[in-house]
C-alpha positions in Angstrom: 14.0 18.1 1.9 13.2 20.6 -0.8 10.3 22.9 -0.9 8.2 23.9 -3.9 5.1 26.0 -4.5 1.9 24.4 -5.9 2.5 26.3 -9.1 6.0 25.0 -9.4 4.9 21.5 -8.6 2.4 21.6 -11.4 4.9 23.1 -13.9 7.8 20.7 -13.1 6.0 17.6 -12.1 8.0 15.3 -14.4 11.3 16.5 -12.9 10.0 16.4 -9.3 8.6 12.9 -9.8 12.1 11.7 -11.0 13.8 13.2 -8.0 11.3 11.6 -5.6 11.9 8.3 -7.2 15.6 8.7 -6.5 14.8 9.3 -2.8 14.4 13.1 -2.6 11.5 14.5 -0.4 9.5 17.5 -1.3 7.3 19.8 0.8 4.6 21.6 -1.2 3.8 25.1 -0.1 0.4 26.8 -0.7 0.6 30.5 -0.1 3.8 30.0 1.9 2.4 27.3 4.2 3.3 23.6 4.0 0.3 21.6 2.9 1.8 18.4 1.4 4.9 16.3 1.6 5.8 14.1 -1.3 7.9 11.0 -0.6 8.7 7.8 -2.5 6.3 5.0 -1.9 7.7 2.0 0.1 8.0 -1.1 -2.0 5.7 -3.9 -1.2 7.1 -6.7 0.8 6.7 -10.2 -0.6 5.6 -12.7 2.0 7.4 -16.0 1.8 5.6 -18.5 3.8 7.1 -21.9 3.1 5.2 -23.9 5.8 1.7 -22.4 5.4 0.1 -25.8 5.5 1.8 -26.7 8.7 0.6 -23.6 10.4 -3.0 -23.6 9.0 -5.9 -23.9 11.4 -6.8 -27.7 11.5 -10.2 -28.8 10.3 -12.6 -29.6 13.0 -13.5 -33.0 11.6 -15.3 -31.6 8.6 -14.7 -31.9 4.9 -14.4 -28.9 2.8 -17.9 -29.3 1.4 -19.3 -29.6 5.0 -17.6 -26.4 6.0 -19.0 -24.5 3.1 -22.5 -25.8 3.7 -22.2 -24.9 7.4 -21.1 -21.4 6.4 -23.9 -20.9 4.1 -26.4 -22.2 6.5 -29.1 -23.0 3.9 -28.7 -19.7 2.0 -28.1 -21.5 -1.2 
């Protein structure tokens, strides 16, 4: 992990950002004390759910329209 001051971080942001994207971690110091740690964001996981209809909650004997009407309870 590398350390930089706030001033260095502002002046060299483009270079620091590239290094973080490559996996480097930076600790930012304000007046010699660590205040922030900069790490690369974790990529989002893509959910693959092939059998989503098989695991869905079964309807309770209602049609879709009946379920919507019951949820709205006369509000519309």
